[in-house]
PALUM-125577 format. One line per 4 residues: for each residue z, y, x of C-alpha. Coordinates in steps of 0.5 Angstrom, whole numbers, plus 500, padded with zeros to 3 digits. Each point is the difference from the previous one (the first is absolute). Example, Ala and Ser with C-alpha at 12.3 -4.5 7.8 and 13.67 -1.06 7.14 Angstrom:
BEGIN
516:491:525 | 498:507:502
//
This chain:
BEGIN
911:405:316 | 505:498:505 | 500:502:507 | 503:505:505
498:508:501 | 493:501:502 | 503:503:506 | 503:494:502
493:497:500 | 497:505:503 | 504:499:506 | 499:493:501
492:500:499 | 497:507:501 | 502:501:508 | 496:495:505
505:496:504 | 500:499:507 | 493:498:502 | 503:496:506
506:497:497 | 498:492:500 | 498:499:508 | 494:505:499
499:498:493 | 501:505:494 | 501:494:495 | 505:495:501
496:493:500 | 506:496:500 | 501:502:493 | 496:498:494
501:501:493 | 495:494:498 | 497:494:504 | 503:498:507
500:504:507 | 497:493:503 | 494:498:496 | 499:493:503
494:496:500 | 500:493:498 | 494:495:500 | 498:498:493
504:505:497 | 497:505:495 | 503:503:494 | 496:501:493
502:506:495 | 497:497:493 | 500:504:494 | 502:496:494
500:505:494 | 494:498:496 | 504:499:494 | 507:502:498
503:493:503 | 499:500:508 | 503:494:501 | 496:496:496
494:504:503 | 502:497:507 | 500:493:497 | 494:500:497
496:503:506 | 503:495:504 | 498:494:495 | 493:503:500
500:500:507 | 502:493:501 | 495:498:495 | 494:503:503
502:498:507 | 502:493:498 | 507:500:503 | 507:499:497
504:506:500 | 506:502:497 | 504:506:499 | 508:501:499
505:505:500 | 504:498:507 | 507:502:497 | 500:494:495
495:495:504 | 503:496:506 | 498:504:506 | 504:502:506
501:507:497 | 507:502:501 | 500:506:495 | 499:508:501
499:506:496 | 494:502:496 | 498:506:496 | 500:499:492
495:496:497 | 498:497:507 | 502:493:503 | 498:495:506
495:496:499 | 496:494:503 | 493:497:500 | 500:492:502
494:496:502 | 501:493:498 | 507:501:500 | 501:504:507
501:507:500 | 495:504:503 | 501:507:497 | 506:504:498
502:507:498 | 502:504:494 | 497:502:493 | 501:503:494
503:495:495 | 501:504:494 | 497:498:494 | 498:504:494
507:499:497 | 503:502:506 | 500:507:504 | 497:500:507
499:506:505 | 493:502:501 | 498:503:506 | 497:507:499
494:499:503 | 498:493:499 | 504:497:495 | 502:493:500
499:496:506 | 502:494:505 | 501:500:507 | 498:493:504
501:498:507 | 497:494:503 | 505:496:504 | 497:500:507
496:493:499 | 492:500:500 | 500:497:493 | 504:506:497
496:505:504 | 494:497:497 | 503:500:493 | 502:507:500
493:502:503 | 497:496:494 | 504:503:495 | 498:507:503
493:499:500 | 501:497:492 | 502:507:498 | 496:505:497
499:506:505 | 505:505:499 | 505:495:497 | 503:498:507
502:502:507 | 501:495:506 | 503:502:506 | 500:495:506
506:500:505 | 496:502:506 | 499:504:506 | 493:504:499
497:505:506 | 496:505:498 | 495:503:506 | 499:507:500
494:500:504 | 500:507:503 | 504:504:495 | 504:505:504
505:505:499 | 499:503:506 | 493:502:503 | 502:499:507
501:493:498 | 492:499:500 | 499:496:506 | 499:493:502
507:497:501 | 501:495:495 | 507:501:500 | 499:507:496
497:496:494 | 505:500:494 | 502:494:496 | 504:500:494
504:493:499 | 502:499:493 | 506:494:499 | 501:498:493
506:495:498 | 507:499:498 | 507:500:503 | 500:495:506
506:497:498 | 498:498:493 | 498:493:498 | 493:500:497
501:493:497 | 507:501:497 | 500:508:498 | 496:501:494
502:508:500 | 497:500:507 | 494:504:499 | 505:506:498
500:502:507 | 493:500:501 | 497:506:505 | 495:502:505
501:504:506 | 495:503:503 | 500:502:508 | 495:505:503
499:499:507 | 495:500:506 | 496:493:501 | 502:497:507
494:496:501 | 501:493:497 | 507:500:500 | 503:500:493
505:505:498 | 507:498:500 | 503:501:494 | 507:499:500
503:497:507 | 500:507:504 | 503:505:495 | 504:505:503
507:497:496 | 499:493:501 | 495:495:497 | 504:500:493
499:508:499 | 496:503:495 | 498:505:505 | 492:500:501
499:496:507 | 498:504:507 | 493:502:500 | 500:502:492
497:507:499 | 501:500:493 | 503:495:495 | 500:499:492
504:496:496 | 497:497:494 | 504:497:494 | 497:497:494
505:503:495 | 504:506:500 | 507:501:499 | 500:506:495
503:501:493 | 493:498:497 | 499:494:505 | 493:496:500
496:496:505 | 494:502:504 | 499:502:507 | 505:506:502
500:504:506 | 508:501:502 | 499:503:507 | 495:502:504
500:504:506 | 498:502:507 | 504:499:506 | 502:507:503
496:498:507 | 494:500:496 | 500:505:495 | 494:505:499
495:494:502 | 497:499:493 | 504:493:500 | 503:501:493
493:500:496 | 498:495:504 | 506:495:498 | 500:502:493
493:499:499 | 500:493:503 | 506:499:495 | 496:503:494
494:495:502 | 505:494:501 | 503:501:493 | 492:501:497
499:493:504 | 506:496:498 | 503:503:493 | 495:498:495
505:501:494 | 497:505:495 | 505:505:498 | 501:500:492
504:507:499 | 498:505:496 | 499:505:506 | 494:498:502
493:497:498 | 499:493:500 | 497:496:506 | 505:504:505
505:498:505 | 507:504:501 | 503:501:507 | 507:503:500
504:504:505 | 507:501:499 | 506:503:504 | 496:507:501
506:504:503 | 496:505:504 | 501:496:506 | 496:502:506
495:495:501 | 494:504:505 | 498:506:503 | 493:503:497
495:499:506 | 497:507:499 | 506:505:497 | 505:496:504
504:501:494 | 506:494:498 | 497:496:495 | 505:497:495
499:494:496 | 499:504:493 | 495:504:504 | 496:495:502
500:496:494 | 499:505:494 | 496:505:504 | 495:496:504
500:493:498 | 499:501:492 | 507:497:498 | 503:503:493
507:500:498 | 501:493:496 | 504:502:494 | 505:495:499
501:498:492 | 506:495:500 | 507:501:497 | 503:500:506
495:505:503 | 502:504:494 | 508:500:501 | 500:501:507
494:504:502 | 505:506:502 | 502:496:506 | 493:499:504
494:505:500 | 494:498:495 | 495:501:506 | 504:495:504
495:495:498 | 492:500:500 | 494:496:497 | 493:500:502
495:496:496 | 493:497:503 | 495:495:497 | 501:493:500
495:497:505 | 496:494:498 | 500:493:503 | 493:502:504
503:506:502 | 507:497:503 | 496:495:503 | 495:505:504
506:504:502 | 505:495:502 | 504:501:506 | 496:506:502
502:508:499 | 494:504:497 | 500:506:505 | 497:507:499
493:502:497 | 494:498:505 | 498:505:505 | 496:500:506
503:496:505 | 505:497:496 | 501:493:496 | 504:500:493
506:499:505 | 499:507:503 | 499:502:507 | 499:494:505
500:501:507 | 495:497:505 | 502:494:501 | 502:498:493
493:502:498 | 497:495:505 | 504:495:496 | 499:502:493
496:494:498 | 505:495:503 | 506:504:496 | 500:499:493
505:506:499 | 494:504:502 | 495:498:495 | 498:505:495
503:500:493 | 497:504:495 | 506:503:496 | 499:507:499
506:502:496 | 505:497:505 | 496:503:506 | 500:507:496
508:499:499 | 501:498:507 | 496:506:503 | 504:505:496
506:497:502 | 499:500:507 | 498:508:499 | 506:501:496
496:503:494 | 504:501:494 | 500:495:495 | 505:502:495
504:496:495 | 505:502:495 | 507:503:502 | 506:502:496
502:506:498 | 507:501:503 | 503:504:493 | 497:497:494
498:493:503 | 492:500:498 | 495:498:504 | 494:504:503
495:499:505 | 499:507:502 | 506:504:499 | 504:505:504
504:499:507 | 506:504:502 | 497:504:506 | 506:500:504
503:493:500 | 493:497:498 | 504:494:497 | 501:503:492
495:499:495 | 499:503:494 | 495:500:494 | 499:508:500
504:506:502 | 504:500:493 | 503:493:503 | 501:503:507
504:506:497 | 504:496:496 | 502:495:505 | 502:505:505
507:503:498 | 504:494:499 | 496:495:504 | 495:501:505
503:507:503 | 506:496:503 | 496:495:505 | 493:504:500
498:501:508 | 507:498:502 | 502:494:505 | 504:494:497
506:502:503 | 500:507:497 | 498:497:493 | 506:495:501
505:506:501 | 497:503:494 | 502:494:496 | 507:499:503
501:508:497 | 497:498:493 | 505:493:500 | 494:496:500
502:497:507 | 506:498:503 | 502:500:507 | 504:494:502
506:500:505 | 496:497:505 | 495:505:500 | 495:497:496
497:502:494 | 499:497:493 | 496:502:494 | 504:501:494
495:495:495 | 505:501:494
//
């Protein structure tokens, strides 16, 4: 196994960073590991994730599916690899066993993307959670969009997911983070704007690999009458900045693959945080639950790994680095990303099993990536909940969206967002999040690396986790005692004395990763 001294990893990942480092945000929203920082909605554009692992010949599976679809719908469809076809594709890098493809109707390109094109005699990289798959995107015409939607509707439920490149606004009628916001002022109503798309500069019609940059950005903000939330044109650092726009209370970046050593497709929360001026107001659980329900409504590709039972979807979270993302509204304690996901949101550490993960496991902590599984919603459930957030459990004087001010109560019959939606499991989970009730997931022992749901946490630093007292005692002399209950600067001086960090001539410090 390769990797730096564990103390170097502790220095990088055990200490919370400056909670206000990036214009009042604890995370750098201008950086993403996967997906674009500027998802751009486009008319008549959607991306289809389609599994093709019915046999050991995924390329043939895809061809057969297209041929059967063409026969049933009486249309003239052909599929070809665009790296060998006469198209505008000008080359590019693709994963082993995958190639660019095009689907034509009556000789005209309507869809393009990438797919596993290996045969039984060839090797191809299988996604660890869905197997072989194709990724298709419409080219922005009504005909191509209609064709993609028809292909999606023709697949068995759980065998595909279709994401439209568009803006969706969720009205959180009366769901507040502060009691004092319960009044008749429409400006106090909260909304979440979700923007899905790819890079703004990408040519939908010419780049078959365009869907690699697909992402969704979520912005929690106050509703301002009928004025739409301005997504990109009033950012603190200019229109091209990845910073959340002015007026954002909390923000989340969701990509559709992760960049770990065991990468896989699927919804992945890379970054979520509350702005420093709005922490401690319950905005973090509000935004997370909106993201969670959005995923349930849009991601219909069943997870096929061996870590969960059938009929579930997977939601991942990555780049957990102990960043401070909120403040507990009752105790006023700082809440880190790991604390929120592993203690309150029910995520467990995602075990990475690939060869690269084994070789480089010492470079990053095992609990940097988490996962939670939930039931794949049926089509009727998705239709019933479309573009609506199911709120806390029904109580006297509330709707399914929570507490409603007097003015909103009068308009309930007019507002679709105030309709009652019976979804007990979602309501109970939402209520538990707003109350900050513990919902523990598995954590990783800092000594032996095994996963435990209810392990021990160091009483001093409250950052180190262990299976039991035996692991805790073994970890103390050579590792944990060097940084427990210390500041990052104090630990830095220790690393310099141990020869694990170098002080440069300009005064900066560099870890000795050898």
